[in-house]
C-alpha positions in Angstrom: 9.0 163.9 142.6 6.2 162.4 144.6 4.0 159.7 143.2 0.4 159.2 144.3 -2.0 156.5 143.2 -5.7 155.9 142.9 -7.1 152.4 142.3 -8.9 152.1 138.9 -11.8 150.1 140.4 -12.4 153.0 142.9 -12.8 155.4 140.0 -15.5 153.3 138.4 -17.7 153.4 141.5 -19.7 156.6 142.0 -20.8 155.9 145.5 -17.5 156.3 147.4 -14.7 158.7 148.0 -11.5 158.2 146.1 -8.7 156.9 148.3 -5.2 158.3 147.3 -2.3 156.2 148.4 1.5 156.6 148.2 4.0 154.1 146.7 4.0 152.2 150.0 0.2 151.7 149.8 -0.4 154.1 152.7 -3.6 156.1 152.6 -2.8 159.8 152.3 -5.9 161.6 151.1 -9.7 161.3 150.5 -11.2 162.9 147.4 -14.9 163.7 147.2 -17.1 165.5 144.7 -18.1 165.7 141.0 -17.6 168.0 138.1 -19.3 168.4 134.8 -21.7 171.3 135.6 -21.0 174.9 136.5 -21.3 174.3 140.2 -19.1 171.2 140.3 -16.7 170.9 143.2 -14.1 168.4 144.2 -12.5 168.5 147.7 -9.3 166.9 148.9 -9.5 165.9 152.6 -7.0 164.7 155.1 -7.7 161.4 156.9 -9.0 163.4 159.8 -11.7 165.1 157.7 -10.0 168.5 157.3 -10.5 170.1 153.9 -7.0 170.6 152.4 -8.1 172.2 149.1 -11.1 172.5 146.8 -11.3 172.5 143.0 -14.3 174.5 141.8 -15.6 174.3 138.3 -16.3 177.9 137.1 -17.6 177.2 133.6 -19.1 174.3 131.8 -18.9 173.6 128.1 -16.2 172.5 125.6 -13.5 174.5 127.5 -13.9 174.1 131.2 -12.4 176.6 133.7 -11.4 175.6 137.2 -9.9 177.3 140.2 -8.1 175.7 143.1 -8.7 177.2 146.5 -7.3 176.6 150.0 -8.9 178.2 153.0 -11.1 180.2 150.6 -8.0 181.8 148.9 -7.4 181.1 145.2 -4.2 179.2 144.7 -4.3 178.6 140.9 -6.6 178.2 137.9 -6.5 175.9 134.9 -8.4 175.1 131.8 -9.5 171.7 130.5 -10.7 170.9 127.1 -13.7 168.5 127.1 -13.0 165.0 125.9 -9.3 165.7 125.4 -7.7 163.4 128.0 -4.2 163.5 126.7 -3.9 167.3 127.0 -1.5 168.4 129.8 -2.8 170.7 132.5 -0.8 173.7 133.5 -1.5 175.3 136.9 -0.5 178.9 136.3 0.4 180.3 139.7 2.0 177.0 140.9 4.0 176.5 137.7 3.0 172.8 137.8 2.5 170.7 134.7 0.3 167.7 135.0 0.1 165.1 132.3 -0.9 161.5 131.9 -4.1 159.6 131.2 -6.7 161.7 132.9 -9.3 159.0 132.7 
């Protein structure tokens, strides 16, 4: 299993991209964007600026629906319940289960 990390202080600032590092503190990805409205979008970019994937928010409200796309092809979808940060996320087509503190 691969572990990736984001610095907590980076999450608190809204003016910069999130920097994702591996366990050796090497920068691997840059994450940009926001969600919370129906047109929300988050992109994951390589260090060279190439968009690796996008997470598009399809619905807003208590139960939020997202899709993950790569090269404009849908990879998977998931649902997130608003203000429920301990609920695991299941990515259907990838058969991935993501859990942990989502804050």
